[in-house]
Steps between C-alpha positions, in 0.01 A plus 500: 500500500413302195205620299322669789299805401459796732132410553599146599763636734244732662261205543770285659593783738134552595463129575811505716363801692177307552695197624703706747188682623316169545791352695512805727124516550458128564819428695352582841133411510484587870559870427330534157138395465380337178298814420806721548713267288238511223498879500883509494506266201225670297726768347795275405259237366323752276836636384627151414177408317516818293871457421449136397216598265705780341794264448284224352599265782162459670435126521849414373686399815793338316583820312451705816743280695755535220475879533537477879810281459638767267497737799753283686852633558767385254590132555819382665726259313437127555766280641686365199208511257521863395123532550325718755403360841227687681313430820143376467257613366716688251691185397240442227664778300807276454287267289391796286855607417511578132123475461315745278222588749 
């Protein structure tokens, strides 16, 4: 990870937990009512909001996405180019190779 502080890492992890919880809660609307989904998401949403504030990333989606991309597994080698090739949406990190973020 390039330049990612522990607070930024915690914020990125909290946002990923929120994303996974939202996907699970909203994937089958026939079995989970909107009210139940809202109550399931309340905790992860509050955790993510708090973590983003502590990391100074609240309202800074570009920096947050950079931190989330930093959580990706190590890249595989590109065919012939010597640069990493990753499946979307992590492919953006290839463009950041060598950046000072």
